[in-house]
Structure formats: structure tokens, C-alpha cells
N, C-alpha and C positions, 0 to 999 in steps of 0.2 A: 456441385457449385462451390464457389469459394469467394472470399472477400479479401482484398488487399487494402490495408490502411496502415497507420502508424501506431504501434503499441507503446503505451506509456507505462513505466514502472519505476518505483523507487529502488535504488541500489544502495548497498551498505558500504560504499567506498567513495572516494573523491573522484574527480574527473580523470585523473591520471591513472586510477586503478591501483595506486600504491598505498594509500592510507585507508585501512579498514577499521579505524577506531571509532565507528559510529554506533549509536544505540540501535537496537531492534525492538519492535513492538510485537506482541503476540496476542491473539484472542484469548480471553479468559477461558480456562479449561476447567475440568472437574465434571460435575453433573450437567453443567449448562452447555448446550449446543450453540455454536455461533449462528447469527442470523443467516437465513438462506440468501436474502438479498438486503442491501442497506435500506431500501425504501420500506421494508417490512418490519423494521424494528425501530423503537423509540430512540435508543442510543446504542452505539457500538461498545461492547464490554471488552476492555483491553487491559493489559498490564505490560510492564517492561520485560523483555525476553532476556533470560539469563544464558542463552546459548546463541551462538552466531549462526547466521544463515550459511556461512561458508565453512562451518565446522570449527573445531578448537583452534585457537583459544576463544574464550568468551568474548562477546562484542565489547567495543569500547564505550566511552562516555560522552563523546561529542554528539551534539544534536544537529543533524543536517537539515537542509531545506525540505527534504522529504525523508520519511523514516521507513526503512524496509521492514516487511512483515516476516516473522519467522513462522514457518508452516502455514502458509496462506490458505491452503485448501483449494477447492475448485472455483470458489467465487472470488474473482479478481476484478471488481467493478471500479476500482479507484486507487487512491494513494492516501497515506497519512501525511499531513503537511501542517504548517503553521497557519493559524487563522488568517493572518494578514495576507499570506501568499494565496490561500484559497479565495479570499475576497477579491484580490487583484485578478486572478484567473477567471473568476465568475463574471467580473466586469468586462473582461476582454473577449470571452468566448461564450458560445451558447451550448446548452446541454449539460451543464455542470450543476451539481447540488452538493450541499455539505451536511454531514451528520455529526452531532456532538458525541464526545467520548465519555464513557463512564469508567473511571479508573479503579482497578483492584490491586491489592498488594500481591506480588509474586511471593509464594511461600519461601523461595530461595533468598529473598531480601534479608531475612533474619536467621536463616538456618543453612548450614553447609550441607553438601550431599551426604555426608556421613551422619547427619542428624544433630550435630553439635551446633550450639548457638554461634552466630557469626560475630567475631571480635571487632571487625572494622566494616565500614560501609562497603558494599559490593562495588567492584570496579566497573560493572556493566550498567550501573544506574546513571542517569543523565547528570552531566556536570552542572546543569542549570535548569530552571523551570522553563517550560515552553507551553504556550497555549495552542494545543494541537486539535485538529479536526480530521474527519475522513472526507475527502473530496471524491465524488463519484459521478458517473453518468447514468441517468435513469432512462435513457432512450436505448432500447434493445434492438439489435439486428441479428437475425438468425443466419448463421454461416451457410446453412443448407439452401436457403432461399433468400439471398440478400436483396434488400431494397436500397435505393440511394439514401445516403445519410442526409437527414433533415437538420442536423445540428453539427456544430464543430466537433463535439465529443460524444461518444456513444459506447455502448458495451456490446461486443459481439458474443453471441452464445452459440454453443454447439452441444447437442445431445450425443453422448457416446456410451461405451460400455461402463464407464465409471460414473455416469450421471451427467449433469450439465457442467460444462466448462465455460469460463468466460474470460474475456480480454478487454481491458480498458484501452480504448483506441480513439484516434482523431483523424480528421481529413488531412491531406497533404498541406493545404494552406494553413491550417491550425498548427501543424507540426513545425512548419517553417517559422511561424511567429513564436511558438513556444521555445524552440531552440534558440532564437534570438534573445529571449528573455534570460538565458544563461543561468539556469538554476543548477546548483550542485546536487548530486545524489538523485538526479532524475534522468532516466534513459528514455530516448525517443528513437524508435527503430522501425523501419518499414518491415511489415510482416504480412504473410498470406496465411489466412486460416481456411483450411479446406473443410467443407461441410460434410 
């Protein structure tokens, strides 16, 4: 079986694909494991990423409409975005929820890779403060045995050799409306997930 819908994801560049100067977020690492699913944790534990999703150089300092995640892992149930954008989307579509973020300092904010203290503010830290949240879909559809979507947004899941993989997706009607909203840093693409 398979399911065809529109995959939604944050990208670390502008619409033209020429400006990669945007910040990235990463889940807090160390002894803490990231939440297996957003609805199973109180808050998402995150910090600013000192590495770019696209490889060197480090990410930039611009804060986009959506913020790309560095090393997302297998759970991709949503996107990091501004609180106002999340609220606007939740008012316009069904199936969306938001999760507050708990921020931690990235050890590289104060220390260089060689262990020496940083003399200047890191270039990959955001240029301005932003009230961010994690916007996700808590309606799950199994790609091996798909059922019709009951909401505009949903998470497609598939069990494979690596565990459970997920995709943040929406219906064609929701995709058309979302594309018309014209958000930078948000990719909407028709995708088929084979179960």
C-alpha cells in the first residue's frame, strides 16, 4: 500500500534557493533523548544549531518563517515556526497542534571547537529574538494501511528496518491554500510514501 499527499517541511534557504543565511534548530543532545512523539512530551527541548543542514559553512543568523532542523531523526511530525504563524495556520486548517519549546544553550555559543573561549558572538545565533513553537499534526495515518485523511494536516508513519519514520503532510486542498499563503522557508511538495 501507499499514500500520496503533500509533504510539508522547513528549508534553510529562501524561495530562490540562493540565500542560505538562515538559523537552524537542533534537539538538545547529551544524555537526553528527544521525545519520540511531540504529544508525548511536555515541551520540545531545543537549542540553536551551530552546524548547517547543508554542510559548511555554519548556518546564518536570519530567522525565517519556518526554521529548519539539524539532524531531525526519524520523527518528522511538524515544523518549527513563529507563534503568530502557528496560530494563523491552526485557525485556517484542521489537525494542527502546537508544542512550546524549552531552550538550552548550545555549548558552542561560548566555546570554539578547539576548546578556547569565544571572543565574539557566534555568527550562527539568531539576529533577533523570536517567539517560536513546534507546529505538528497528531492525527496519524499508517502508510502500510492508509485510511482517508479526516483532517487537513496529518502525520504519515511507516515501520521499517530503522524503526518508525514519519512525514508531516496535508491534503491537496490544504496544500493549495498553504502555498497561496506564501511563506518563505516552507516547502510543500507532492510525495508518495510506500508502506
